[in-house]
VMD Tcl script that builds the backbone (N, CA, C; Angstrom):
set m [mol new atoms 423]
animate dup $m
set s [atomselect $m all]
$s set {name element resname resid chain x y z} {
  {N N MET 1 A -32.418 -30.911 -30.228}
  {CA C MET 1 A -32.673 -30.196 -28.985}
  {C C MET 1 A -32.760 -28.707 -29.300}
  {N N LYS 2 A -33.731 -28.055 -28.713}
  {CA C LYS 2 A -33.898 -26.615 -28.890}
  {C C LYS 2 A -32.741 -25.887 -28.203}
  {N N GLN 3 A -32.217 -24.862 -28.842}
  {CA C GLN 3 A -31.076 -24.099 -28.321}
  {C C GLN 3 A -31.547 -23.142 -27.230}
  {N N THR 4 A -31.540 -23.634 -25.990}
  {CA C THR 4 A -31.988 -22.822 -24.865}
  {C C THR 4 A -31.399 -23.371 -23.575}
  {N N ILE 5 A -31.261 -22.513 -22.595}
  {CA C ILE 5 A -30.889 -22.918 -21.244}
  {C C ILE 5 A -31.987 -22.424 -20.327}
  {N N SER 6 A -32.554 -23.320 -19.539}
  {CA C SER 6 A -33.642 -22.954 -18.643}
  {C C SER 6 A -33.138 -22.594 -17.258}
  {N N PHE 7 A -32.165 -23.356 -16.759}
  {CA C PHE 7 A -31.622 -23.161 -15.413}
  {C C PHE 7 A -30.103 -23.214 -15.442}
  {N N VAL 8 A -29.481 -22.472 -14.559}
  {CA C VAL 8 A -28.093 -22.669 -14.164}
  {C C VAL 8 A -28.181 -22.973 -12.676}
  {N N THR 9 A -27.701 -24.153 -12.280}
  {CA C THR 9 A -27.762 -24.567 -10.879}
  {C C THR 9 A -26.352 -24.773 -10.353}
  {N N LEU 10 A -26.040 -24.114 -9.246}
  {CA C LEU 10 A -24.749 -24.284 -8.601}
  {C C LEU 10 A -24.908 -25.199 -7.399}
  {N N GLY 11 A -24.050 -26.189 -7.297}
  {CA C GLY 11 A -23.990 -27.043 -6.115}
  {C C GLY 11 A -23.078 -26.371 -5.099}
  {N N VAL 12 A -23.639 -25.884 -4.021}
  {CA C VAL 12 A -22.890 -25.072 -3.056}
  {C C VAL 12 A -22.671 -25.817 -1.745}
  {N N SER 13 A -21.602 -25.444 -1.038}
  {CA C SER 13 A -21.263 -26.132 0.207}
  {C C SER 13 A -22.115 -25.669 1.374}
  {N N ASP 14 A -22.552 -24.416 1.372}
  {CA C ASP 14 A -23.367 -23.860 2.455}
  {C C ASP 14 A -24.496 -23.056 1.826}
  {N N LEU 15 A -25.652 -23.684 1.695}
  {CA C LEU 15 A -26.776 -23.062 1.008}
  {C C LEU 15 A -27.194 -21.748 1.652}
  {N N ASP 16 A -27.258 -21.691 2.972}
  {CA C ASP 16 A -27.671 -20.450 3.641}
  {C C ASP 16 A -26.686 -19.316 3.361}
  {N N LYS 17 A -25.400 -19.620 3.402}
  {CA C LYS 17 A -24.374 -18.601 3.133}
  {C C LYS 17 A -24.483 -18.102 1.695}
  {N N SER 18 A -24.645 -19.011 0.745}
  {CA C SER 18 A -24.768 -18.619 -0.659}
  {C C SER 18 A -26.057 -17.837 -0.903}
  {N N ARG 19 A -27.120 -18.256 -0.278}
  {CA C ARG 19 A -28.399 -17.550 -0.384}
  {C C ARG 19 A -28.221 -16.097 0.089}
  {N N ARG 20 A -27.569 -15.906 1.246}
  {CA C ARG 20 A -27.326 -14.552 1.766}
  {C C ARG 20 A -26.447 -13.734 0.821}
  {N N PHE 21 A -25.426 -14.374 0.236}
  {CA C PHE 21 A -24.526 -13.683 -0.686}
  {C C PHE 21 A -25.299 -13.116 -1.874}
  {N N TYR 22 A -26.085 -13.948 -2.544}
  {CA C TYR 22 A -26.797 -13.473 -3.732}
  {C C TYR 22 A -27.884 -12.453 -3.365}
  {N N LYS 23 A -28.506 -12.605 -2.224}
  {CA C LYS 23 A -29.473 -11.601 -1.771}
  {C C LYS 23 A -28.771 -10.282 -1.475}
  {N N ALA 24 A -27.541 -10.335 -0.940}
  {CA C ALA 24 A -26.773 -9.117 -0.667}
  {C C ALA 24 A -26.409 -8.384 -1.957}
  {N N LEU 25 A -26.365 -9.125 -3.063}
  {CA C LEU 25 A -26.146 -8.498 -4.364}
  {C C LEU 25 A -27.419 -7.870 -4.918}
  {N N GLY 26 A -28.503 -7.997 -4.175}
  {CA C GLY 26 A -29.766 -7.411 -4.607}
  {C C GLY 26 A -30.664 -8.361 -5.380}
  {N N TRP 27 A -30.278 -9.627 -5.465}
  {CA C TRP 27 A -31.097 -10.593 -6.185}
  {C C TRP 27 A -32.319 -10.933 -5.342}
  {N N ILE 28 A -33.443 -11.088 -6.003}
  {CA C ILE 28 A -34.708 -11.370 -5.328}
  {C C ILE 28 A -35.024 -12.853 -5.475}
  {N N GLU 29 A -35.154 -13.506 -4.330}
  {CA C GLU 29 A -35.430 -14.941 -4.333}
  {C C GLU 29 A -36.893 -15.199 -4.681}
  {N N SER 30 A -37.108 -16.217 -5.476}
  {CA C SER 30 A -38.450 -16.596 -5.895}
  {C C SER 30 A -39.233 -17.214 -4.742}
  {N N SER 31 A -40.533 -16.996 -4.747}
  {CA C SER 31 A -41.398 -17.633 -3.751}
  {C C SER 31 A -41.463 -19.148 -3.969}
  {N N GLY 32 A -40.959 -19.617 -5.100}
  {CA C GLY 32 A -40.907 -21.048 -5.377}
  {C C GLY 32 A -39.744 -21.750 -4.683}
  {N N SER 33 A -38.885 -20.989 -4.017}
  {CA C SER 33 A -37.756 -21.577 -3.296}
  {C C SER 33 A -38.248 -22.424 -2.129}
  {N N LYS 34 A -37.404 -23.349 -1.728}
  {CA C LYS 34 A -37.667 -24.214 -0.578}
  {C C LYS 34 A -36.452 -24.145 0.337}
  {N N ALA 35 A -36.535 -24.774 1.501}
  {CA C ALA 35 A -35.405 -24.781 2.429}
  {C C ALA 35 A -34.157 -25.378 1.776}
  {N N GLU 36 A -34.335 -26.374 0.907}
  {CA C GLU 36 A -33.204 -27.074 0.316}
  {C C GLU 36 A -32.755 -26.541 -1.050}
  {N N VAL 37 A -33.453 -25.542 -1.588}
  {CA C VAL 37 A -33.082 -24.974 -2.889}
  {C C VAL 37 A -33.559 -23.533 -2.973}
  {N N ALA 38 A -32.699 -22.683 -3.532}
  {CA C ALA 38 A -33.053 -21.276 -3.735}
  {C C ALA 38 A -33.135 -21.018 -5.233}
  {N N PHE 39 A -34.204 -20.349 -5.654}
  {CA C PHE 39 A -34.406 -19.999 -7.059}
  {C C PHE 39 A -34.429 -18.487 -7.213}
  {N N PHE 40 A -33.778 -18.014 -8.276}
  {CA C PHE 40 A -33.761 -16.598 -8.613}
  {C C PHE 40 A -34.062 -16.461 -10.099}
  {N N HIS 41 A -34.940 -15.529 -10.461}
  {CA C HIS 41 A -35.223 -15.263 -11.868}
  {C C HIS 41 A -34.156 -14.308 -12.370}
  {N N VAL 42 A -33.441 -14.693 -13.412}
  {CA C VAL 42 A -32.367 -13.860 -13.957}
  {C C VAL 42 A -32.570 -13.702 -15.460}
  {N N GLY 43 A -33.446 -12.788 -15.806}
  {CA C GLY 43 A -33.722 -12.573 -17.223}
  {C C GLY 43 A -34.569 -13.684 -17.784}
  {N N SER 44 A -34.082 -14.297 -18.830}
  {CA C SER 44 A -34.881 -15.333 -19.493}
  {C C SER 44 A -34.605 -16.731 -18.953}
  {N N ILE 45 A -33.743 -16.845 -17.938}
  {CA C ILE 45 A -33.474 -18.151 -17.343}
  {C C ILE 45 A -33.620 -18.071 -15.829}
  {N N ALA 46 A -33.531 -19.217 -15.183}
  {CA C ALA 46 A -33.572 -19.278 -13.725}
  {C C ALA 46 A -32.192 -19.682 -13.217}
  {N N PHE 47 A -31.847 -19.171 -12.065}
  {CA C PHE 47 A -30.583 -19.463 -11.393}
  {C C PHE 47 A -30.949 -20.146 -10.087}
  {N N ALA 48 A -30.299 -21.274 -9.790}
  {CA C ALA 48 A -30.640 -22.021 -8.582}
  {C C ALA 48 A -29.391 -22.336 -7.766}
  {N N LEU 49 A -29.585 -22.383 -6.459}
  {CA C LEU 49 A -28.561 -22.808 -5.516}
  {C C LEU 49 A -29.076 -24.066 -4.841}
  {N N PHE 50 A -28.250 -25.098 -4.824}
  {CA C PHE 50 A -28.657 -26.392 -4.284}
  {C C PHE 50 A -27.451 -26.944 -3.543}
  {N N GLY 51 A -27.642 -27.621 -2.455}
  {CA C GLY 51 A -26.520 -28.213 -1.739}
  {C C GLY 51 A -25.680 -29.077 -2.660}
  {N N ARG 52 A -24.356 -28.950 -2.563}
  {CA C ARG 52 A -23.453 -29.675 -3.458}
  {C C ARG 52 A -23.692 -31.181 -3.407}
  {N N ASP 53 A -23.756 -31.758 -2.211}
  {CA C ASP 53 A -23.975 -33.199 -2.085}
  {C C ASP 53 A -25.334 -33.607 -2.644}
  {N N SER 54 A -26.346 -32.790 -2.381}
  {CA C SER 54 A -27.694 -33.102 -2.871}
  {C C SER 54 A -27.758 -33.039 -4.390}
  {N N LEU 55 A -27.090 -32.041 -4.972}
  {CA C LEU 55 A -27.084 -31.923 -6.432}
  {C C LEU 55 A -26.343 -33.105 -7.055}
  {N N ALA 56 A -25.210 -33.489 -6.462}
  {CA C ALA 56 A -24.462 -34.646 -6.969}
  {C C ALA 56 A -25.310 -35.909 -6.876}
  {N N ASP 57 A -26.009 -36.076 -5.745}
  {CA C ASP 57 A -26.883 -37.235 -5.573}
  {C C ASP 57 A -28.001 -37.225 -6.618}
  {N N ASP 58 A -28.568 -36.063 -6.864}
  {CA C ASP 58 A -29.643 -35.933 -7.845}
  {C C ASP 58 A -29.177 -36.360 -9.236}
  {N N ALA 59 A -27.920 -36.029 -9.568}
  {CA C ALA 59 A -27.364 -36.374 -10.876}
  {C C ALA 59 A -26.700 -37.749 -10.889}
  {N N ASN 60 A -26.633 -38.403 -9.710}
  {CA C ASN 60 A -26.007 -39.715 -9.569}
  {C C ASN 60 A -24.517 -39.678 -9.931}
  {N N VAL 61 A -23.824 -38.628 -9.417}
  {CA C VAL 61 A -22.388 -38.492 -9.617}
  {C C VAL 61 A -21.722 -38.217 -8.272}
  {N N SER 62 A -20.401 -38.336 -8.214}
  {CA C SER 62 A -19.661 -38.065 -6.995}
  {C C SER 62 A -19.588 -36.556 -6.734}
  {N N PRO 63 A -19.735 -36.120 -5.482}
  {CA C PRO 63 A -19.623 -34.698 -5.172}
  {C C PRO 63 A -18.182 -34.215 -5.092}
  {N N GLU 64 A -17.213 -35.135 -5.195}
  {CA C GLU 64 A -15.802 -34.757 -5.105}
  {C C GLU 64 A -15.406 -33.926 -6.310}
  {N N GLY 65 A -14.487 -33.060 -6.101}
  {CA C GLY 65 A -13.981 -32.215 -7.186}
  {C C GLY 65 A -13.217 -31.061 -6.588}
  {N N SER 66 A -12.218 -30.595 -7.286}
  {CA C SER 66 A -11.445 -29.468 -6.788}
  {C C SER 66 A -10.810 -28.749 -7.958}
  {N N GLY 67 A -10.292 -27.571 -7.672}
  {CA C GLY 67 A -9.608 -26.800 -8.688}
  {C C GLY 67 A -10.565 -26.068 -9.607}
  {N N PHE 68 A -10.066 -25.641 -10.730}
  {CA C PHE 68 A -10.851 -24.890 -11.707}
  {C C PHE 68 A -11.959 -25.764 -12.285}
  {N N PRO 69 A -13.215 -25.317 -12.182}
  {CA C PRO 69 A -14.305 -26.154 -12.663}
  {C C PRO 69 A -14.457 -26.164 -14.176}
  {N N GLY 70 A -13.685 -25.332 -14.889}
  {CA C GLY 70 A -13.760 -25.346 -16.343}
  {C C GLY 70 A -14.841 -24.466 -16.932}
  {N N PHE 71 A -15.430 -23.596 -16.122}
  {CA C PHE 71 A -16.425 -22.671 -16.647}
  {C C PHE 71 A -16.503 -21.444 -15.748}
  {N N SER 72 A -17.091 -20.401 -16.284}
  {CA C SER 72 A -17.392 -19.224 -15.474}
  {C C SER 72 A -18.769 -18.726 -15.873}
  {N N LEU 73 A -19.364 -17.972 -14.997}
  {CA C LEU 73 A -20.617 -17.287 -15.287}
  {C C LEU 73 A -20.239 -15.857 -15.647}
  {N N ALA 74 A -21.061 -15.182 -16.405}
  {CA C ALA 74 A -20.738 -13.816 -16.795}
  {C C ALA 74 A -21.920 -12.893 -16.549}
  {N N HIS 75 A -21.576 -11.690 -16.142}
  {CA C HIS 75 A -22.568 -10.632 -15.940}
  {C C HIS 75 A -22.092 -9.423 -16.733}
  {N N ASN 76 A -22.760 -9.149 -17.849}
  {CA C ASN 76 A -22.393 -7.992 -18.655}
  {C C ASN 76 A -23.088 -6.754 -18.117}
  {N N VAL 77 A -22.380 -5.636 -18.182}
  {CA C VAL 77 A -22.889 -4.362 -17.683}
  {C C VAL 77 A -22.858 -3.324 -18.801}
  {N N ALA 78 A -23.516 -2.188 -18.568}
  {CA C ALA 78 A -23.724 -1.185 -19.612}
  {C C ALA 78 A -22.548 -0.239 -19.826}
  {N N SER 79 A -21.608 -0.174 -18.892}
  {CA C SER 79 A -20.503 0.769 -19.039}
  {C C SER 79 A -19.266 0.270 -18.307}
  {N N GLU 80 A -18.123 0.881 -18.603}
  {CA C GLU 80 A -16.884 0.523 -17.919}
  {C C GLU 80 A -16.980 0.830 -16.425}
  {N N VAL 81 A -17.615 1.929 -16.061}
  {CA C VAL 81 A -17.775 2.305 -14.657}
  {C C VAL 81 A -18.531 1.220 -13.898}
  {N N ASP 82 A -19.494 0.618 -14.564}
  {CA C ASP 82 A -20.302 -0.426 -13.933}
  {C C ASP 82 A -19.495 -1.685 -13.606}
  {N N VAL 83 A -18.402 -1.924 -14.329}
  {CA C VAL 83 A -17.571 -3.098 -14.043}
  {C C VAL 83 A -16.988 -2.974 -12.642}
  {N N ASP 84 A -16.329 -1.854 -12.369}
  {CA C ASP 84 A -15.736 -1.652 -11.036}
  {C C ASP 84 A -16.797 -1.650 -9.947}
  {N N ALA 85 A -17.920 -0.988 -10.208}
  {CA C ALA 85 A -18.989 -0.910 -9.205}
  {C C ALA 85 A -19.538 -2.294 -8.882}
  {N N THR 86 A -19.692 -3.132 -9.884}
  {CA C THR 86 A -20.232 -4.473 -9.674}
  {C C THR 86 A -19.233 -5.363 -8.948}
  {N N LEU 87 A -17.958 -5.253 -9.291}
  {CA C LEU 87 A -16.928 -6.020 -8.574}
  {C C LEU 87 A -16.898 -5.622 -7.096}
  {N N LEU 88 A -16.982 -4.328 -6.818}
  {CA C LEU 88 A -17.003 -3.853 -5.437}
  {C C LEU 88 A -18.235 -4.365 -4.706}
  {N N GLU 89 A -19.379 -4.339 -5.376}
  {CA C GLU 89 A -20.616 -4.843 -4.775}
  {C C GLU 89 A -20.476 -6.312 -4.392}
  {N N ALA 90 A -19.864 -7.110 -5.267}
  {CA C ALA 90 A -19.690 -8.540 -4.998}
  {C C ALA 90 A -18.752 -8.769 -3.819}
  {N N VAL 91 A -17.677 -8.021 -3.752}
  {CA C VAL 91 A -16.726 -8.174 -2.648}
  {C C VAL 91 A -17.373 -7.733 -1.337}
  {N N THR 92 A -18.111 -6.646 -1.368}
  {CA C THR 92 A -18.815 -6.163 -0.174}
  {C C THR 92 A -19.824 -7.189 0.326}
  {N N ALA 93 A -20.427 -7.929 -0.600}
  {CA C ALA 93 A -21.418 -8.943 -0.238}
  {C C ALA 93 A -20.782 -10.232 0.276}
  {N N GLY 94 A -19.452 -10.343 0.210}
  {CA C GLY 94 A -18.784 -11.537 0.705}
  {C C GLY 94 A -18.043 -12.332 -0.346}
  {N N GLY 95 A -18.032 -11.849 -1.573}
  {CA C GLY 95 A -17.282 -12.518 -2.628}
  {C C GLY 95 A -15.801 -12.184 -2.531}
  {N N LYS 96 A -15.002 -12.838 -3.364}
  {CA C LYS 96 A -13.556 -12.621 -3.375}
  {C C LYS 96 A -13.151 -12.072 -4.743}
  {N N LEU 97 A -12.415 -10.956 -4.729}
  {CA C LEU 97 A -11.925 -10.396 -5.978}
  {C C LEU 97 A -10.838 -11.314 -6.522}
  {N N ILE 98 A -11.013 -11.771 -7.748}
  {CA C ILE 98 A -10.057 -12.672 -8.384}
  {C C ILE 98 A -9.163 -11.910 -9.361}
  {N N ARG 99 A -9.753 -10.996 -10.112}
  {CA C ARG 99 A -9.005 -10.199 -11.084}
  {C C ARG 99 A -9.621 -8.811 -11.151}
  {N N HIS 100 A -8.799 -7.807 -10.911}
  {CA C HIS 100 A -9.266 -6.423 -11.017}
  {C C HIS 100 A -9.728 -6.138 -12.440}
  {N N ALA 101 A -10.580 -5.133 -12.594}
  {CA C ALA 101 A -11.035 -4.730 -13.922}
  {C C ALA 101 A -9.839 -4.287 -14.764}
  {N N GLU 102 A -9.754 -4.822 -15.958}
  {CA C GLU 102 A -8.678 -4.479 -16.880}
  {C C GLU 102 A -9.230 -4.393 -18.295}
  {N N LYS 103 A -8.606 -3.540 -19.094}
  {CA C LYS 103 A -8.952 -3.458 -20.520}
  {C C LYS 103 A -8.599 -4.788 -21.182}
  {N N THR 104 A -9.389 -5.152 -22.169}
  {CA C THR 104 A -9.134 -6.374 -22.922}
  {C C THR 104 A -8.493 -6.024 -24.262}
  {N N SER 105 A -7.927 -7.014 -24.908}
  {CA C SER 105 A -7.313 -6.791 -26.221}
  {C C SER 105 A -8.352 -6.462 -27.290}
  {N N TRP 106 A -9.600 -6.836 -27.052}
  {CA C TRP 106 A -10.650 -6.604 -28.038}
  {C C TRP 106 A -11.466 -5.333 -27.766}
  {N N GLY 107 A -11.065 -4.543 -26.767}
  {CA C GLY 107 A -11.704 -3.238 -26.569}
  {C C GLY 107 A -12.712 -3.151 -25.453}
  {N N GLY 108 A -12.887 -4.192 -24.680}
  {CA C GLY 108 A -13.818 -4.160 -23.559}
  {C C GLY 108 A -13.083 -3.992 -22.244}
  {N N LEU 109 A -13.809 -4.165 -21.165}
  {CA C LEU 109 A -13.241 -4.119 -19.823}
  {C C LEU 109 A -13.844 -5.271 -19.039}
  {N N ARG 110 A -12.992 -6.004 -18.293}
  {CA C ARG 110 A -13.521 -7.120 -17.521}
  {C C ARG 110 A -12.692 -7.359 -16.270}
  {N N GLY 111 A -13.358 -7.971 -15.287}
  {CA C GLY 111 A -12.737 -8.402 -14.049}
  {C C GLY 111 A -13.471 -9.639 -13.578}
  {N N TYR 112 A -12.948 -10.282 -12.539}
  {CA C TYR 112 A -13.558 -11.510 -12.032}
  {C C TYR 112 A -13.688 -11.469 -10.517}
  {N N PHE 113 A -14.783 -12.054 -10.023}
  {CA C PHE 113 A -14.910 -12.329 -8.599}
  {C C PHE 113 A -15.355 -13.778 -8.440}
  {N N ALA 114 A -15.184 -14.299 -7.236}
  {CA C ALA 114 A -15.656 -15.645 -6.913}
  {C C ALA 114 A -16.723 -15.528 -5.834}
  {N N ASP 115 A -17.766 -16.338 -5.951}
  {CA C ASP 115 A -18.804 -16.364 -4.920}
  {C C ASP 115 A -18.275 -17.178 -3.733}
  {N N PRO 116 A -19.056 -17.351 -2.657}
  {CA C PRO 116 A -18.539 -18.061 -1.479}
  {C C PRO 116 A -18.037 -19.481 -1.730}
  {N N ASP 117 A -18.495 -20.135 -2.806}
  {CA C ASP 117 A -18.014 -21.476 -3.129}
  {C C ASP 117 A -16.905 -21.475 -4.162}
  {N N GLY 118 A -16.460 -20.290 -4.573}
  {CA C GLY 118 A -15.382 -20.201 -5.543}
  {C C GLY 118 A -15.824 -20.224 -6.992}
  {N N PHE 119 A -17.139 -20.205 -7.252}
  {CA C PHE 119 A -17.603 -20.148 -8.639}
  {C C PHE 119 A -17.219 -18.795 -9.218}
  {N N LEU 120 A -16.597 -18.831 -10.384}
  {CA C LEU 120 A -16.100 -17.616 -11.010}
  {C C LEU 120 A -17.189 -16.865 -11.755}
  {N N TRP 121 A -17.205 -15.559 -11.535}
  {CA C TRP 121 A -18.094 -14.646 -12.247}
  {C C TRP 121 A -17.241 -13.614 -12.976}
  {N N GLU 122 A -17.412 -13.498 -14.268}
  {CA C GLU 122 A -16.791 -12.425 -15.031}
  {C C GLU 122 A -17.769 -11.264 -15.047}
  {N N VAL 123 A -17.277 -10.067 -14.769}
  {CA C VAL 123 A -18.066 -8.846 -14.925}
  {C C VAL 123 A -17.452 -8.131 -16.115}
  {N N CYS 124 A -18.267 -7.878 -17.136}
  {CA C CYS 124 A -17.724 -7.437 -18.414}
  {C C CYS 124 A -18.530 -6.305 -19.032}
  {N N TYR 125 A -17.805 -5.335 -19.569}
  {CA C TYR 125 A -18.402 -4.336 -20.465}
  {C C TYR 125 A -17.879 -4.661 -21.855}
  {N N ASN 126 A -18.775 -4.949 -22.781}
  {CA C ASN 126 A -18.412 -5.267 -24.158}
  {C C ASN 126 A -19.100 -4.272 -25.078}
  {N N PRO 127 A -18.344 -3.335 -25.678}
  {CA C PRO 127 A -18.968 -2.323 -26.521}
  {C C PRO 127 A -19.588 -2.891 -27.795}
  {N N TYR 128 A -19.257 -4.129 -28.146}
  {CA C TYR 128 A -19.793 -4.740 -29.364}
  {C C TYR 128 A -21.071 -5.526 -29.124}
  {N N PHE 129 A -21.380 -5.796 -27.862}
  {CA C PHE 129 A -22.618 -6.481 -27.488}
  {C C PHE 129 A -23.370 -5.607 -26.494}
  {N N PRO 130 A -23.953 -4.516 -26.957}
  {CA C PRO 130 A -24.651 -3.632 -26.016}
  {C C PRO 130 A -25.881 -4.312 -25.412}
  {N N LEU 131 A -26.271 -3.822 -24.250}
  {CA C LEU 131 A -27.443 -4.350 -23.555}
  {C C LEU 131 A -28.685 -3.608 -24.017}
  {N N ASP 132 A -29.827 -4.287 -23.998}
  {CA C ASP 132 A -31.076 -3.618 -24.358}
  {C C ASP 132 A -31.578 -2.794 -23.176}
  {N N GLU 133 A -32.737 -2.185 -23.325}
  {CA C GLU 133 A -33.284 -1.297 -22.292}
  {C C GLU 133 A -33.572 -2.016 -20.972}
  {N N GLU 134 A -33.701 -3.333 -21.012}
  {CA C GLU 134 A -33.929 -4.106 -19.787}
  {C C GLU 134 A -32.632 -4.684 -19.221}
  {N N GLY 135 A -31.502 -4.411 -19.875}
  {CA C GLY 135 A -30.221 -4.895 -19.402}
  {C C GLY 135 A -29.844 -6.281 -19.891}
  {N N PHE 136 A -30.536 -6.768 -20.920}
  {CA C PHE 136 A -30.242 -8.090 -21.467}
  {C C PHE 136 A -29.348 -8.000 -22.684}
  {N N LEU 137 A -28.431 -8.937 -22.796}
  {CA C LEU 137 A -27.520 -9.016 -23.926}
  {C C LEU 137 A -28.166 -9.811 -25.043}
  {N N HIS 138 A -27.995 -9.318 -26.260}
  {CA C HIS 138 A -28.476 -10.047 -27.444}
  {C C HIS 138 A -27.307 -10.168 -28.401}
  {N N LEU 139 A -26.899 -11.400 -28.677}
  {CA C LEU 139 A -25.806 -11.617 -29.608}
  {C C LEU 139 A -26.260 -11.311 -31.031}
  {N N PRO 140 A -25.329 -10.853 -31.880}
  {CA C PRO 140 A -25.693 -10.675 -33.288}
  {C C PRO 140 A -26.114 -12.011 -33.899}
  {N N LYS 141 A -27.033 -11.972 -34.836}
  {CA C LYS 141 A -27.510 -13.216 -35.474}
  {C C LYS 141 A -26.506 -13.736 -36.450}
}
mol reanalyze $m
mol bondsrecalc $m
mol representation Tube
mol addrep $m
């Protein structure tokens, strides 16, 4: 299998609410979206919002689940100042602050917010993985 991710799809409880949340963060919804699914272009991959029950049905699994989902999404920023600004932007848009920005043991700064469905987002400044001119992270080879 080729090492790539094409989509990240979140199964959300209220598609309209989640759609409004991500738009409030300044994300631009694709014209390819439909009433039952929202698509956003996020760099080299696509981000999608789909009703939780519909996504579970599509995958032929139970929609039940609770607690920590075992993963987080991350948004790296260009500076330490941007970490606080991004966390504030998410909370203003309707997200919940989970962890204030704090220095890390490895020299970066990070904090966490949750979107309306509780999906965790890390906002991180990592001085060892700088962003390119378009704001994309490139890991060392």
